[in-house]
C-alpha positions as CSV (number, residue, x, y, z in Angstrom):
1,M,132.5,75.8,103.5
2,K,128.8,75.1,104.1
3,E,129.3,74.4,107.8
4,L,131.8,77.3,108.2
5,L,129.3,79.8,106.8
6,K,126.3,78.3,108.6
7,N,128.1,78.5,112.0
8,F,129.0,82.1,111.3
9,V,125.5,83.1,110.4
10,L,124.0,81.5,113.4
11,S,126.6,83.0,115.7
12,Q,125.5,86.5,114.5
13,G,122.0,86.0,115.8
14,L,120.3,84.9,112.6
15,A,117.7,82.1,112.7
16,L,118.0,80.4,109.3
17,F,120.6,79.3,106.8
18,G,120.3,77.3,103.6
19,V,121.9,76.7,100.2
20,A,120.4,76.1,96.8
21,E,121.3,75.4,93.3
22,I,119.8,78.2,91.1
23,K,120.8,77.4,87.5
24,E,117.1,76.9,86.5
25,I,115.9,80.3,87.8
26,K,118.8,82.6,86.8
27,N,116.9,83.7,83.7
28,E,114.4,85.3,86.2
29,F,117.0,87.6,87.8
30,L,117.0,91.3,87.0
31,I,120.8,91.3,86.8
32,P,123.0,91.3,83.7
33,K,123.5,87.6,82.7
34,E,127.3,88.2,82.4
35,A,127.5,89.1,86.1
36,T,126.0,85.8,87.2
37,E,127.3,83.5,84.5
38,D,129.2,81.2,86.9
39,L,127.2,81.9,90.0
40,D,125.1,78.8,90.0
41,Y,124.5,78.5,93.8
42,A,122.9,80.7,96.4
43,I,123.0,81.1,100.2
44,S,119.7,82.1,101.9
45,I,119.9,83.6,105.4
46,G,117.0,84.7,107.6
47,Y,116.4,86.8,110.7
48,K,113.5,86.2,113.0
49,L,111.4,89.3,113.6
50,S,110.5,90.3,117.2
51,Q,107.1,89.0,118.2
52,P,106.6,91.7,120.8
53,I,107.1,94.4,118.1
54,L,104.8,92.5,115.8
55,N,102.2,92.5,118.6
56,T,102.1,96.3,118.5
57,L,100.4,96.1,115.1
58,V,96.7,96.7,115.5
59,D,95.3,97.5,112.0
60,G,98.5,98.1,110.0
61,P,102.1,99.3,110.2
62,N,103.4,101.7,112.8
63,Q,106.6,103.6,113.5
64,Q,108.0,100.9,115.8
65,Y,107.5,98.1,113.2
66,Y,108.9,100.4,110.5
67,F,112.1,101.0,112.4
68,H,112.5,97.3,113.3
69,Y,111.9,96.4,109.6
70,Q,114.6,98.8,108.5
71,R,117.2,97.8,111.0
72,V,116.7,94.1,110.3
73,N,117.4,94.8,106.6
74,V,120.5,96.6,107.5
75,L,121.7,93.7,109.6
76,L,121.0,91.2,106.9
77,D,122.9,93.3,104.4
78,T,125.8,93.7,106.8
79,I,126.0,89.9,107.5
80,A,125.7,89.2,103.7
81,L,128.8,91.4,103.2
82,Q,130.7,89.6,105.9
83,I,129.8,86.3,104.3
84,S,131.0,87.5,101.0
85,G,134.3,88.5,102.6
86,I,134.7,85.0,104.0
87,I,133.9,83.5,100.6
88,H,136.3,85.8,98.8
89,S,139.1,84.9,101.3
90,K,138.6,81.2,100.4
91,G,139.1,81.9,96.7
92,Y,135.5,81.8,95.6
93,K,133.1,84.5,94.2
94,A,130.2,86.1,96.0
95,M,127.4,88.6,95.1
96,P,125.4,89.8,98.0
97,I,121.8,90.9,97.1
98,P,120.2,93.7,99.1
99,A,117.5,92.5,101.5
100,S,115.0,95.1,100.5
101,Q,115.7,96.8,97.2
102,V,113.0,97.2,94.5
103,V,114.3,97.1,91.0
104,D,111.0,96.7,89.1
105,W,108.5,99.1,90.8
106,Q,105.7,98.1,88.5
107,N,105.8,94.5,89.7
108,M,107.5,95.2,93.1
109,K,110.4,92.9,92.3
110,G,114.0,92.9,93.5
111,A,117.1,91.8,91.6
112,V,116.3,88.2,92.7
113,S,113.5,86.6,94.6
114,H,114.6,86.0,98.2
115,K,111.4,84.1,98.7
116,K,112.0,81.7,95.8
117,I,115.6,81.1,96.8
118,A,114.6,80.5,100.5
119,E,112.1,77.9,99.2
120,L,114.7,76.2,97.0
121,A,117.0,76.1,100.0
122,G,114.4,74.2,102.0
123,L,113.7,76.9,104.5
124,G,109.9,77.0,104.0
125,W,107.0,76.9,101.6
126,R,104.9,79.5,99.8
127,G,102.1,80.4,102.1
128,R,98.6,81.8,101.4
129,N,100.0,85.3,102.2
130,N,102.5,85.0,99.3
131,L,105.4,84.9,101.8
132,I,107.7,82.0,102.8
133,V,106.3,80.1,105.8
134,N,108.9,78.3,107.9
135,K,107.7,75.4,110.0
136,Q,109.3,76.9,113.2
137,F,109.0,80.6,112.6
138,G,106.1,81.0,110.2
139,S,106.3,84.1,108.1
140,Q,108.1,86.1,110.8
141,V,111.5,86.0,109.0
142,R,113.3,88.5,106.8
143,Y,115.6,87.0,104.2
144,T,118.5,87.9,102.0
145,T,120.6,86.1,99.4
146,I,124.3,85.7,98.5
147,L,125.0,84.3,95.0
148,T,128.2,82.3,94.7
149,N,130.2,79.8,92.7
150,I,130.9,77.5,95.7
151,P,129.9,74.0,94.5
152,F,127.7,73.2,97.4
153,E,126.5,69.6,97.8
154,I,122.7,70.1,97.6
155,E,120.4,67.7,99.4
156,Q,117.3,66.7,97.6
157,K,114.5,69.2,98.2
158,K,112.0,68.0,100.7
159,E,108.5,69.2,101.3
160,T,108.8,71.2,104.5
161,G,105.1,71.5,105.3
162,S,101.9,73.4,104.4
163,C,99.5,75.9,105.9
164,G,96.9,73.1,106.4
165,D,93.5,74.6,107.4
166,C,94.9,77.8,109.0
167,E,93.2,81.0,107.8
168,E,94.6,83.5,110.2
169,C,96.3,85.5,107.5
170,I,93.1,85.6,105.4
171,N,91.1,86.9,108.3
172,I,93.5,89.6,109.3
173,C,94.6,91.0,105.9
174,P,93.4,94.6,105.7
175,A,93.5,94.5,101.9
176,K,91.5,91.4,101.6
177,A,94.2,90.2,99.2
178,I,94.7,86.6,100.6
179,S,92.7,83.6,99.6
180,F,92.8,79.9,100.6
181,S,95.0,79.1,97.6
182,P,98.4,80.9,97.3
183,N,97.9,81.1,93.5
184,E,94.9,83.3,94.1
185,F,96.8,86.0,96.1
186,K,95.6,89.4,94.9
187,F,98.8,91.3,94.4
188,D,97.1,94.5,93.2
189,L,95.0,94.8,96.3
190,C,98.0,94.3,98.5
191,K,100.1,96.8,96.6
192,A,97.3,99.4,96.8
193,K,97.0,99.0,100.6
194,L,100.7,99.3,101.0
195,K,100.7,102.6,99.1
196,E,97.9,103.8,101.3
197,F,99.7,102.9,104.5
198,Q,102.9,104.6,103.2
199,K,101.0,107.9,102.9
200,T,98.7,107.7,105.9
201,R,101.0,106.1,108.5
202,N,103.9,108.5,108.0
203,I,106.3,105.7,107.1
204,G,108.7,105.8,104.2
205,Q,108.3,102.3,103.0
206,M,105.5,100.1,101.5
207,I,105.0,97.7,104.4
208,C,102.2,96.2,106.4
209,G,103.0,93.3,108.7
210,M,99.6,92.1,109.7
211,C,99.8,88.7,108.1
212,V,103.3,88.3,109.4
213,K,102.1,89.0,112.9
214,V,99.7,86.1,113.0
215,C,101.9,83.5,111.1
216,K,104.0,82.1,113.9
217,G,104.8,78.6,112.6
218,K,104.0,75.3,114.1
219,K,105.7,74.7,117.5
């Protein structure tokens, strides 16, 4: 099943696929416990954003990036539904989680943390910008998640890398929210700047993209 699903995901133009066991973090989900009682595994899939579109960002988000961001989310949700259909056809359960849906507006959280599941699946590490950094693609990946009861054989989690001495996201952040340590990320400053951009840039979503633009991974 793992190879079947991975081959399908990659055939649809996505860049990353991984699986994780999630028993230990299910208590963090903003989903009724009864709904995920036997869903102890997750599939993480990721789409690589367009570098040329990211290059259009100068001092914050623009209409071109906003449209790209939206369409990538729609694509991820569509493929997550297709994956769920395949899983159902094989007699297993699947719960696709929206790629970009805020459930807790105060803390800007979704039903599950796509970032945490992508990290558990070995697709990257938590960077200074509070995003997942993939060795090949950096932070230029949008993720979504499918919860399932497929008993995947999970390989032991391996350290995938680190940001080293790179400070590009620190230098470019318009909110000054990024520090050298990921644990010192200033969520309130980031959130305030996203709200400002939403109002002043004529976009309907709290997005920025500046730290994503410069985090390209290690080729």
